[in-house]
C-alpha positions as CSV (number, residue, x, y, z in Angstrom):
1,M,0.0,-0.1,0.0
2,S,1.1,3.5,-0.8
3,K,2.0,5.9,2.0
4,Y,0.5,9.3,1.8
5,R,2.0,12.4,3.4
6,V,0.1,15.2,5.1
7,L,2.2,18.2,6.3
8,L,0.4,20.3,8.9
9,L,1.6,23.8,9.6
10,S,1.0,26.1,12.5
11,E,2.3,29.0,14.6
12,G,2.7,29.4,18.2
13,F,0.4,32.5,18.7
14,G,-1.5,30.9,21.4
15,S,-1.6,27.1,21.8
16,G,-5.0,26.3,20.0
17,H,-3.6,26.5,16.4
18,T,-0.9,23.8,17.2
19,Q,-3.4,21.8,19.1
20,A,-5.8,21.7,16.2
21,A,-2.8,20.5,14.0
22,Y,-2.0,17.6,16.3
23,A,-5.6,16.7,16.7
24,L,-6.0,16.4,13.0
25,A,-2.7,14.3,12.7
26,S,-4.1,12.0,15.3
27,S,-7.5,11.6,13.5
28,L,-5.9,11.1,10.2
29,R,-3.7,8.3,11.5
30,K,-6.7,6.8,13.1
31,I,-9.0,6.7,10.0
32,S,-6.1,5.6,7.6
33,P,-2.9,3.8,8.6
34,N,-1.5,4.8,5.1
35,I,-1.4,8.5,5.9
36,Q,1.8,9.8,7.5
37,T,1.7,13.2,9.3
38,K,4.2,15.8,10.2
39,V,3.3,18.9,12.4
40,L,5.5,22.0,12.4
41,E,5.2,25.4,14.0
42,L,6.9,26.7,10.9
43,G,8.4,29.9,12.3
44,S,9.9,28.2,15.3
45,F,11.2,25.3,13.2
46,L,12.9,27.5,10.6
47,N,14.1,30.3,12.8
48,P,14.2,29.0,16.5
49,K,16.1,32.1,17.7
50,V,13.9,34.9,16.3
51,A,10.5,33.3,16.5
52,P,10.3,33.2,20.4
53,L,11.2,36.9,20.6
54,I,8.3,37.7,18.2
55,L,5.9,35.5,20.2
56,T,7.0,37.1,23.4
57,A,6.4,40.6,22.0
58,Y,3.0,39.6,20.6
59,K,2.0,38.2,24.0
60,K,3.1,41.3,25.8
61,T,1.1,43.4,23.3
62,V,-2.0,41.3,23.8
63,I,-1.8,41.6,27.6
64,S,-0.8,45.3,27.8
65,Q,-2.4,46.8,24.9
66,P,-5.8,45.0,24.4
67,R,-7.4,48.1,22.9
68,L,-4.7,48.3,20.3
69,V,-5.1,44.6,19.4
70,R,-8.9,45.0,19.1
71,M,-8.6,48.0,16.8
72,M,-6.0,46.2,14.6
73,Y,-8.2,43.2,14.4
74,R,-11.2,45.2,13.4
75,S,-9.3,47.4,10.9
76,Q,-7.9,44.3,9.0
77,Y,-11.1,42.3,9.4
78,K,-12.0,42.1,5.8
79,K,-8.4,42.2,4.4
80,S,-6.3,39.4,3.4
81,I,-2.6,39.5,4.1
82,N,-1.3,41.6,1.3
83,R,1.4,40.4,-1.1
84,L,4.1,42.7,0.3
85,A,3.5,41.6,3.9
86,T,3.6,38.0,2.6
87,L,6.9,38.5,0.7
88,A,8.3,40.2,3.9
89,L,7.3,37.2,6.1
90,H,8.8,34.9,3.5
91,R,12.1,36.6,3.4
92,L,12.3,37.1,7.1
93,F,11.4,33.7,8.4
94,Y,10.4,31.2,5.6
95,T,13.1,31.4,3.0
96,H,13.7,27.6,3.5
97,T,10.1,26.6,3.3
98,H,10.2,25.4,-0.3
99,N,13.3,23.2,0.8
100,V,11.3,21.7,3.6
101,I,8.4,20.9,1.3
102,R,10.8,19.5,-1.4
103,Q,12.3,17.2,1.4
104,L,9.0,16.0,2.9
105,K,7.1,15.7,-0.4
106,P,3.7,16.1,1.2
107,D,0.6,15.2,-0.9
108,V,-1.4,17.8,0.9
109,I,-0.5,20.8,3.1
110,V,-2.8,21.8,6.0
111,C,-2.5,25.2,7.7
112,T,-4.1,25.8,11.0
113,H,-2.8,29.4,11.2
114,P,-3.1,32.1,8.6
115,I,0.7,33.1,8.4
116,P,1.9,29.8,7.1
117,G,-1.1,29.7,4.9
118,A,-0.1,33.0,3.4
119,V,3.4,31.7,2.9
120,I,2.2,28.5,1.2
121,S,-0.2,30.5,-0.9
122,R,2.8,32.5,-2.3
123,L,4.7,29.5,-3.0
124,K,1.7,28.2,-5.0
125,R,1.6,31.5,-6.9
126,L,5.3,30.8,-7.7
127,G,4.5,27.3,-9.1
128,L,4.0,24.9,-6.1
129,R,1.2,22.4,-7.1
130,T,0.6,20.8,-3.6
131,P,-3.1,21.2,-2.6
132,L,-3.5,23.6,0.4
133,C,-6.2,23.2,3.0
134,M,-6.9,26.1,5.5
135,V,-8.5,24.9,8.8
136,I,-10.0,28.0,10.6
137,T,-9.7,27.3,14.3
138,D,-12.1,30.0,15.6
139,Y,-15.8,30.9,15.2
140,D,-15.2,33.8,13.0
141,A,-13.4,34.4,9.6
142,H,-10.8,37.1,9.7
143,G,-9.7,38.3,6.3
144,T,-6.1,37.0,6.9
145,W,-7.3,33.4,6.4
146,V,-8.5,34.2,2.8
147,S,-6.3,33.6,-0.2
148,P,-7.3,32.6,-3.8
149,E,-4.7,29.8,-3.8
150,V,-6.5,27.8,-1.0
151,N,-8.0,24.7,-2.4
152,R,-10.3,23.9,0.6
153,Y,-11.4,25.7,3.8
154,L,-12.6,23.7,6.7
155,V,-14.7,25.9,9.0
156,S,-16.5,25.6,12.4
157,T,-20.0,26.8,11.5
158,P,-22.4,27.7,8.6
159,D,-22.1,31.4,9.8
160,V,-18.3,31.2,9.1
161,R,-18.9,29.8,5.7
162,S,-21.3,32.6,4.9
163,K,-18.6,35.2,5.9
164,L,-16.2,33.5,3.6
165,I,-18.7,33.6,0.7
166,Q,-19.2,37.3,1.4
167,R,-15.4,37.6,0.8
168,G,-15.5,36.1,-2.6
169,V,-14.5,32.5,-1.7
170,P,-16.4,29.9,-4.0
171,I,-18.9,27.9,-2.0
172,Q,-17.5,24.7,-3.5
173,K,-14.2,25.4,-1.6
174,I,-15.8,25.5,1.9
175,E,-16.9,22.7,4.1
176,V,-18.5,23.0,7.5
177,S,-16.5,20.3,9.4
178,G,-16.4,21.8,12.9
179,I,-12.9,22.7,14.6
180,P,-11.0,19.4,15.0
181,V,-10.1,18.3,18.5
182,H,-8.3,15.2,19.7
183,P,-10.5,12.1,19.5
184,K,-10.2,11.6,23.2
185,F,-12.4,14.6,24.0
186,W,-15.3,12.8,22.4
187,E,-15.0,9.9,24.9
188,H,-17.3,9.8,27.9
189,T,-15.9,7.2,30.3
190,G,-17.3,8.5,33.6
191,K,-15.8,10.1,36.7
192,V,-14.8,7.6,39.1
193,E,-11.4,6.4,37.5
194,F,-10.2,10.0,37.1
195,Q,-11.3,11.1,40.6
196,Q,-9.1,8.3,41.9
197,K,-6.3,9.2,39.5
198,F,-6.2,12.8,40.4
199,G,-7.0,12.4,44.1
200,L,-10.3,14.2,43.8
201,K,-13.5,13.8,45.9
202,N,-16.9,12.9,44.7
203,M,-18.4,16.3,45.0
204,P,-19.2,19.3,42.7
205,T,-16.2,20.1,40.7
206,V,-15.1,23.3,38.8
207,L,-12.1,23.3,36.3
208,V,-10.5,26.8,36.0
209,M,-8.3,27.1,32.9
210,S,-6.1,29.9,31.8
211,G,-5.2,28.9,28.4
212,G,-1.8,27.6,27.1
213,W,-0.2,31.0,27.9
214,G,-1.5,30.9,31.5
215,L,-3.3,34.2,31.1
216,M,-5.2,33.8,34.4
217,S,-5.4,37.5,35.2
218,D,-8.7,37.9,36.8
219,D,-7.7,37.8,40.5
220,V,-11.2,39.0,41.6
221,V,-13.0,36.1,40.1
222,N,-10.4,33.5,41.2
223,A,-10.4,34.8,44.8
224,Y,-14.2,34.7,44.8
225,L,-14.3,31.1,43.5
226,T,-12.0,30.0,46.3
227,S,-14.6,31.3,48.9
228,F,-16.7,28.3,48.0
229,S,-14.2,25.7,48.5
230,D,-15.8,24.1,51.5
231,K,-18.6,22.9,49.3
232,I,-17.1,22.9,45.9
233,Q,-13.9,21.3,44.6
234,F,-11.7,23.4,42.3
235,I,-8.9,22.6,39.8
236,F,-6.8,25.5,38.7
237,C,-4.8,24.8,35.7
238,F,-2.1,27.4,35.0
239,G,-0.8,26.3,31.7
240,N,2.9,27.4,31.0
241,N,2.6,30.4,33.5
242,E,5.1,29.2,36.2
243,K,4.9,32.7,37.7
244,A,1.2,32.6,38.3
245,Y,1.4,29.0,39.6
246,R,4.0,29.9,42.3
247,K,1.9,33.0,43.2
248,A,-1.1,30.8,43.7
249,K,0.8,28.2,45.8
250,Q,1.8,31.1,48.2
251,N,-1.7,32.5,48.4
252,V,-3.6,31.6,51.5
253,N,-6.9,31.7,49.4
254,F,-5.7,28.6,47.5
255,N,-4.5,26.7,50.5
256,H,-7.5,24.3,50.9
257,P,-7.9,20.6,50.6
258,N,-10.6,21.1,47.9
259,I,-8.4,23.3,45.8
260,H,-5.9,21.6,43.3
261,L,-3.3,23.6,41.4
262,I,-1.7,22.1,38.4
263,R,0.8,23.3,35.7
264,Y,0.5,22.5,31.9
265,T,-1.0,19.1,31.4
266,N,-1.9,16.9,28.4
267,E,-4.8,15.4,30.4
268,I,-7.3,18.3,30.1
269,D,-9.8,15.8,28.5
270,Q,-9.7,13.8,31.8
271,L,-10.0,16.9,34.0
272,M,-13.1,18.0,31.9
273,E,-14.6,14.6,32.2
274,V,-14.3,14.7,36.0
275,S,-15.5,18.4,36.3
276,D,-19.0,19.9,36.3
277,L,-18.3,23.4,35.1
278,L,-15.5,25.0,33.1
279,V,-14.3,28.5,33.8
280,T,-12.0,29.5,30.9
281,K,-10.7,32.0,28.4
282,P,-12.8,31.5,25.2
283,G,-10.1,30.2,22.8
284,G,-11.6,28.4,19.8
285,M,-10.0,25.0,20.8
286,T,-10.8,25.1,24.5
287,C,-14.4,26.0,23.7
288,T,-14.7,23.1,21.1
289,E,-13.1,20.6,23.6
290,G,-15.6,21.9,26.2
291,L,-18.4,21.3,23.7
292,A,-17.1,17.8,22.9
293,K,-17.2,17.1,26.6
294,A,-20.7,18.7,27.0
295,I,-19.5,20.6,30.0
296,P,-21.1,24.1,30.8
297,M,-18.7,26.9,30.4
298,L,-18.2,30.3,31.9
299,F,-16.0,32.8,29.9
300,Y,-13.8,35.4,31.5
301,N,-11.4,38.1,30.0
302,P,-11.7,37.2,26.3
303,L,-8.8,38.6,24.3
304,P,-9.7,41.1,21.6
305,G,-10.9,39.7,18.3
306,Q,-11.3,35.9,17.9
307,E,-12.0,35.1,21.7
308,E,-14.6,37.8,21.8
309,K,-16.3,36.2,18.8
310,N,-16.0,32.8,20.3
311,S,-17.6,33.9,23.5
312,Q,-20.5,35.5,21.6
313,Y,-21.1,32.2,19.4
314,F,-21.1,29.8,22.4
315,T,-23.3,32.1,24.4
316,Q,-25.8,32.4,21.5
317,Q,-25.8,28.7,21.3
318,G,-26.5,28.1,24.9
319,W,-23.1,26.2,25.6
320,G,-21.6,29.0,27.7
321,E,-22.0,32.3,29.5
322,P,-19.7,35.4,29.8
323,I,-18.8,36.5,33.3
324,T,-20.4,39.9,33.0
325,S,-20.4,40.4,36.8
326,I,-19.7,38.4,40.0
327,D,-23.4,37.6,40.1
328,V,-23.0,35.2,37.2
329,V,-20.5,33.3,39.3
330,T,-22.7,33.3,42.4
331,E,-25.6,31.9,40.3
332,W,-23.5,28.9,39.2
333,M,-22.0,28.3,42.6
334,D,-25.5,28.1,44.1
335,L,-26.6,25.9,41.4
336,L,-23.7,23.4,42.0
337,I,-24.3,23.5,45.7
338,N,-28.1,23.5,45.9
339,D,-29.4,21.7,42.6
340,Y,-26.3,19.6,41.7
341,D,-28.5,16.7,40.4
342,A,-30.0,19.1,37.9
343,V,-26.5,20.2,36.5
344,V,-25.5,16.5,36.1
345,E,-28.8,15.6,34.3
346,Q,-28.4,18.6,32.0
347,R,-25.0,17.5,31.0
348,K,-26.3,14.0,30.2
349,Q,-28.8,15.6,27.9
350,N,-26.1,17.8,26.3
351,I,-24.0,14.6,25.6
352,A,-26.9,13.0,23.8
353,Q,-27.2,16.1,21.5
354,I,-23.5,16.3,20.9
355,D,-23.4,12.7,19.8
356,R,-24.9,14.0,16.4
357,Y,-21.6,15.6,15.6
358,N,-18.9,13.7,13.5
359,P,-15.6,14.4,15.3
360,T,-13.5,13.0,12.4
361,Q,-15.2,15.0,9.5
362,S,-12.2,17.4,9.1
363,A,-9.8,14.4,9.0
364,H,-12.0,12.6,6.4
365,S,-12.1,15.7,4.2
366,I,-8.4,16.0,4.3
367,A,-7.9,12.2,3.5
368,E,-10.3,12.9,0.5
369,M,-7.9,15.6,-0.7
370,V,-5.0,13.2,-0.4
371,E,-6.7,10.5,-2.5
372,K,-7.6,13.1,-5.1
373,S,-4.0,14.5,-5.3
374,K,-2.7,11.0,-6.0
375,V,-5.2,10.5,-8.8
376,L,-4.3,13.9,-10.3
377,S,-0.5,13.5,-10.0
C-alpha cells in the first residue's frame, strides 16, 4: 500500500492552532494507517532564535495593549494578508520553506494558522502544485485566512462559511466540518476512575483554565471562586505560566484541601470529564473541547478579536455564558451546591445532543484531498 504524506503547519500565537494540527494528525492516522503526518510550527522550526522573540512581543502586546489589538483586528477584518507583507514574512522567516516541502514531499499541506497559509499561498503562486487546506480554528473568519490559492477551507459553522462567501470564496471550496479536537475529547468514560487518578473527591467540581499561555489574570474572580471551596472542589490549571502557579501556591486563598493547582498538562480531557463546570478564556480549541465534553462553560477576560467572537457564538448557542459580573459566578456556585442533580442531568442531555456531531469530519475531508491529489498526480 502507498503511504500518503500530510504536512500540517501552524504557529505558536496561542496554543490552540497547534493543538488543532496535532488533533488532525491523530484523527488522520486513526482513520487511515496509510497516511503519514508531520506537524511543524513553521516559524519556530525554521528560525528558532527569532520566533520566540516575536511570540513574546506579541504576548506582551495582547496583555498590555488590548485596545490596540482590538483596533488592529477590526481594521484588518476584511483584508487578506497583502502580497508585500507575505513577501516580507517569506524573506524574514520562511526562506527555506520550499526546501522543507521538497524534502518532505507532502501530498497535501494543511495550515491551522493564517501566516503559514499565506506563505504557502505565495509558493503556490510561484508554481507549487501541492493542494492547500486552511483549517479556521475559531468561530469567526478574519480576512487574513483568505487567499485565492487555497484549495479547501474547513470551517466551524455555517455562519463562518457565509462570511467566507461574502469575501468572494467559492462555496465549493468551503466545508463546514467543525473545529478538530483530539478524539479523546469525544470519549465519555465516567468520573470514578479519574477522581481516583487525580486524588479528587466525589463532589461538585469546577475546572478553571487559563489557556496555554496561562493568562489567568482575573484575580477577583479567582479569589471569589475559592470562597466556595468548603462545598465545591476546584482545579486551577495554569498552563505554562510558572509565575502565576507559584503565586497561587503562596496565596492563602488557595490553601485548601478542595483546591488543586496544576501546571501545563496533556490530560485536560480527563479533567473536563471529572468536572461539572469549566471557567475558561474562550479560545476556539478550548471551547470546542468543552463542547465535545458537553461541559457548561463560563468565559472570562476574552482577548480582543477571535476570543470575543468565540464567546458570543457559544453564548448564543447556549453552551456557555460570559462572566459579565460576579453575580454570574454566584448563580452557578449556588446551582452546584443546591441543585447539583439538575446540573448532572442537563449534562447527560447535552451529551446526547453532541453525539450527532462527527468528530472526524475534518480528517475525512483531508484524506479525500490526499486521495484526489494522488489521482491527479
